[in-house]
N, C-alpha and C positions, 0 to 999 in steps of 0.2 A: 414443632409438632412432636407427639411422641406415640402415634397410635401405631399398633404391631403392624409388620409388613403383611399379613394375613389378615387384616380387620376386617370385619363382614359391614359393607355398607350396603344399606337398601331401603325397603320400605315396608309397611305393615297394612294387611287388608283386612276384611271379616267378609266371611260367605253370605253372613245375612244382611250386609250394608252393600254389596256389590253384584253379588249373583244374579239376582233375579229368578227368573224361570222356577217360579215357585208350585207350578202343577206339571213341569216336564222332568222327562228321566226318571218316573215312580217316585219323586219326592215325595215326602208326607208331609204334613203342615207341622209348622215347629212354634214355639212360643214369639218368636219374632214376626212371625206370620199374621199375628193378630195385634201388633204392635200400632196404634191410631196415631196418624199427624193428626193435633188439635193447634191449629195457627191462631187460635184467641188466645192461648195460655201465653203467659209471659215465658220466655224462653229459662230464665232460673227457676220456674216453677216445677223442680224435678219430681216431688211427690204427683203433682197433676200429670205430667207426663207418663210417670211410671205406674201410677197407680191402675189395676184392674179388677174388675169384678168378673164374676161367673156370667153374669147375664151379658156383659161386653165380650166375652169370650163368645158366649154361643151366638151371638149378632154377628160375629167376626165372621166364625166357619160358616155362615148362612149365606154370606157375601161373598163374590166373585171381584170385588172392587180392588183395583190398583192404585188410585189416585189417594183414598185418604190412609191407603195401608202401603206406604212407600217400599216397605223392605220386601214386599212382593216381586216389586219391578227393580228393584237395586238400580244399578247402571248397565245392566244387563253384561255382564262380565262373562255370565255362563256362555254366550254366542261370541263375546269378543276378547276371549283371554287370550288369543295368540297374537291378535295385534298389540294388546295392553302390555302383554309380556315382552314384545319387541321393543315398545316404548322405554320401558324400565332396562332392557338391555343398552338401549340407545344412551340412557344416562350412567352407565357402567355399572348399574347394581351387581355386587357380589352376592345378594340374598333375597329373598322375600319371604317375609312371613305371612302365612296365609291360614287360615281356617277351615276345616272340613264340618260339612254341616250333615250331622249325625242323622238328621232324616234322608239324605240322599242315601246312606248306606242302608239304615234300618228306619224305614217310614213310620213304624210305631213306637221302635224302640223296642219291641218284645220278640221280633223276629231272630231266627238261629242264624240264618245264612244272611249277608248282604246281599243287596240290590245289584245286580250285575251291571245296571246301565248306571248306576252311581259310582262303583269302582271304576269301568270304562271311562267316564268322564274326568274323574281326579286323578287316573294313570295318564290320561292326554295332556293336564296340566302341567304333571309332574315332567313330562317326557318336553313340552316346550320350555319348561324352566331349564332341564338338563341341555338342552340344543344351544341355550344361550348361555350355558356356564353359569347359572344363577343357584344357588344353593338354596332351597327351601327350609323353612323352619314353620313347624306346623303344630297349629293349637288343635286340639279335640274336641274341646266345646268353648265357644265364644258366643253365649247369648243366644243360643238357638236349641234348646233341648226340644225333644219332641213332646208336641202338645199334648199327644196321647198319653203320654206318663204323667204328665202335670195334674191332668183331669182326673186320672184311674188311681195315681197312687199318691195324690198330693205332693208330687215331685220327688223333691230328694230328702224330704221328711220321712219316706219309706226306705228303708234299709235294701230293700229288693233292687234300687236303682244302683247300688253298687256293682252286682252281677250284670246287668244289662250293660252298664259302661264297660264294664271291663271285656264283655263279648265284643262292644263296638270296637275297643282298642285293639283287642288283638287281630280284629277283622283289617283294620287300618294297618297294623305293623305287616301281616302277612301280604297284604295287597300291594303296599306303598315303602314296604322296608327297602327296598334297593335304590329308591330314589332320595330317601330321607335319613339324614343323622341327627337333625336337632328337632325336637318334640317339645311341646309343652302340654299340660293336661288342662289345667282349665284358668279361663283368661280372667285375671284380676278375681282370685279365688276369694278375695276379702270383701266383695262388693254385695253379697247375700243380703246383709242388710239394708244395705242404700238402697238395692231393687231386687226383691227377693223373688217376684216373678220370673223376670228376664234371666235371672243369675241360676236359679235353682227351682223355677216353675210352683212356687207356692203363690196360690191365689187367697189373698187373705181374708175374704168372705169365706171361705170354704176348709180353714183351719180347725182342725178337732181341738176342742176345748176353748177356741177362740183365744187362742195364746200365740201370736206371730212371734214374739221375740224369740220364745222358746223354741219353736218350729226353726227359726234361724239358725241358731247354734246345733240343734242337731242334725238339720241339713248340711251344716259345713263338716259336721264330724263325717258325715256318710262321704261327701265330696273329700275329704281327706283320705280316709280309707280307700277309697276309690282310686285317687292319684297314687297312691302309695303302692297298692296291687298292679296297677298299670304299669309304674315305674319298675317293681321288679320283673314283671311281665316282659317288657321290654329289655331289660338286662339278660335274660335268660334267652330270649329269642335273638338278639342283636348285640353282644356285648360291646360292639365299637359304636353303638349310638347312645345318645344323650339324651334324659329327660330333665327340663326344667320346671322351677315352681314360678308361677307370676303375679307378680303385687304391684296394686296401684298404690305408688309411693305418695303418700300423703304428707309430706315433712311438715310440721306444726311448728311455728314459733311463738311465745308468749307475746301478748300485746305490750306489756311493761315489764319492769323489772319487780312488780307487786308479786310476791312469792304465791298469791292465790293464781296469778294468771301462769306463772312457772310451772306449778302443779298441774295446773290444768293442761297446758301442753305437753308436759310428759305422758300425763296419761292416756293422750290421744296418740301420741305416738308410740307409747307401748301397745294400745289397741291394734295400730295399723300393724306393726311387726308380727303381730301373735300369729296369723295365719303363714308367715314364712318361717317362724319359728316352727312350728308343727312340722313344715315340710321338709325344712334343711337339717334340723336338728332332730328330729325323728320323734319329738315327744311334746306334750303341752308344757308351755313355760307356768312354774309354779305360781306366778301374778295372775295369769291368765286363769289358772283353775279357781283361786281364791276369788277372784272378780266373778266368775259363773257361780260359785256357791254364794258369793254375798248377794248376788241377785235372785237367789233361789232356784238356780238353770241347774237342772242334771243330766248330763248328758247319758245317755244308754247306749252301752259300748257291748259288743259282740266280746265275746272270751279272750281271742286272738286279736283285737284291735291294736293294742298297745306293741306287740310283737311286728305286726304287719306294720305299723307306721315307722318303728325303729329299722325294719330292714327295707323301707321302700322309698328312702330320702333321697331328694333332687341331687343332680349334679351340677345345675348352674341355677343362677336367680337371674329371673327376666323381670323389669318392671317398666311401669307406665310413670310418665311422670311430665305434666303439663304445668303445676303452677305450685306453690306452696301454699300452706293455710295459716293463718293467724288467730289464737284464742284468748277471750278474754273472759275473766267472772263476770264480769260486768253485762249484764243482759241487756243493756239500752245501745251498747255498740252499733255502728253502721253494719251489715252485714254485706258480703261479696259473694257473687256465683263461682262455682268452680266444676269440676269434673264429677258431678253427680254428687256435691255437697257442697253445703253452705259454710262459711266462716267469716270470721270478723275481718272486715276492710284493712290493708295495710297502707298506711299512707305514703310509705317511701317506694309503693310500686305502681306502675302503669298497670292499665287493662284492655282486653280485647273489646270488641263490640258486644260481646256476649257476655263481659264481665268476669272473665277470666284474668286473674293479675299474672303481671309477666316476671318472672324471677330465675334468669339463668344461674345466678350464684346458688339458688336452691337445688339445682341441679348438682353442683359439684358436693354441697353439702349432704346431699342425699346417696350419692357414690362412696364417699367417704366414711358415712355413718354405714351404711350396707356392707360393704367390704371389711370395716373393722369388726362388726357385729358376726357375719357370715363366713367369711373367709374363704368364699367360693366364687368362680370367674361369674361377673355381671355381664348383662347386655340389656341396653335401653330399647324396649321394642316399642315404645310408644312414646311420641314426642312430635307436637306439631302446633300450629295455630288456626284456628276458626276464622274464616274472614268473608266479607261479603265482597267477591272479586267483580271486577268491572272489565267488560270487554272494551277495547279501543275501537274507533270506525277502522282502523286498517286491520283487526282482529288481534291483535297484540293484546297482552293482560302483563301489566306492571304491576306486580306484587310484592315489592319492595319490604314492606311490614313482614312479609312472611320470610323472605330471606336475611332481615335483621335479627327476627326471631331466633330461625335457627343457626346463624352466624354465632350469637352470645351465648346459644345452649351448646354447641358445638364446643368452642372455645373453653367453655367450662368443664367439658367431659375430658378435654384434653390437658388442662389443669390438676384434674383429678387423677388422670392416667400418671402425670408426670409426678405426683405424690405416693405413687405406688397402686394404684386400684387397677385390679387386673379386669381391663373391659375388654372383651371381645368382639362387640358388634354395636351398632347402630341403626334402627329401622324406624323411620320417621312414619308418624300418622299424617295423614295417608298420603301415598305418592299419587293417587288419582283421586278426584272428587267423588264421594260417597253419600249414602242416606246417614244421618247423624243418628247416632245410638241413642241419646238423650230426649232429643227434641222431634226425631223422624224428619228433619228438615233437609232439602238439600240444598239449600242457600248459604248453609254453614260449611262452606268450602275449607278443604285444608291442601288439597293436590298441588303438585307440581304442575298436571294434566287436568285441564279444564274440562269437564263433562256440560254438553248443550243440552241441560235439562232444569227443568223448575221445581219448586216444592209439589209441583200438583202433577209431575211429570210429562209436562208439554215441551218438546223441543227435539232437535234432531239426533241426539246422544252422540254426536260429533265429537271426536277429543281435539284438543288443542294444548300447544306447549304455550306453558306461561313464563315470565322471565326466570323465576326460580327454577325451571326444568334446566335451563343453561346451567343457572351459579351451580346447583346441587352435582351437576356431570362434573364441572370443574374440580368440586371438593372431593368427589371421588378418584378423580384422574389423580390428585394431588395427595391422598391419604390424608386429608384433612388439613395440608399444610396451606393452601391458599382460599381462605375465607373470604376475600373480597371481590 
């Protein structure tokens, strides 16, 4: 095996999926707090799960319900973080990727000074990580912007959100900079088009001129500028700290050697690269600009935006990888579910019970492609397998399927590293069971640690170690050399 001696092994969680305590500590309401669990929908119906209307939001705001708004309760990490971090330390974690809930620091997003209770909470979390020698990797915005900004400004469609975000970022750097070296601006910044509400606060039936597609690209531009400004600010405030860009890696294969399939797959991959191109290279790629022009989309830029993007480039590239995609020019081909996106089913791959196709070789391909293209350090910040875990009579949980999934993907990472890829860490999604972002289910479990809670919030919330807990502990102890 060829991982660096200081390779960062760990796991990744998001505040909106684990913290709960949605009305404690002065927290404001976020877009995640109005995400409703709809058990009647098919798990692959991402449009249904992510669709939201203004009326849906108003109804959610009037309700104090936590049964059908599961992200409000999470798994109560807010009150259990010390014990949970101790379990991560027992596995030997070198790092933990977490996110800060913007609304814990700035309840509406318009405040000038951060909420002291929110600052104190996260300082306590970082102190607990430091106690266990766990390096935090902190995401500033992970699908939970203030709902107030969504309603008042149409979310990131309004340029004023750039300054609100930079104010928030500066407060985070000032309050937590002594504990945090690695930062990320936006989780899966490319996802605005797939779920515009949770990523950018866009409420489809409230978009001016009823042009959601144009609003998506304008919002994305504002996020690029905000990320660049935050990156420049971090470099000024803490020159030794590092800011990364985070991409959903949607590696796409042609379904056949038919040139039409090959061309379609190429176009999908270029679309996927575009956000990282902007953040790593500091400029819009020419093909991306022409793509927008051909669609009749005109990005409204500030006079200094291009200079801001060029100055505030990312120090490293983080990405999520769960599966590959396959595309065909034939619209009748059978489809398969995936990470908030559908594609053509690949007959050479097995699938999880949620229909996500399992492709560890695709991770090796992704690492080689990304490093060849960007030549900056890489880190895999999300990779894992959602499954329905069964508890045995004696309380044990045998999740060999998860072990086999991760074993194959870690082996793929090792092969990429041996070919020269600069990979400095791996954080599995998620080390502890949490609320699914796409379906708001609890039964779709990813963790090494089982949480006794069902889709409706019933259960003791007791934590239990799965078989994968002990396996991953051995992997970390051997620095990836012992995968058996």
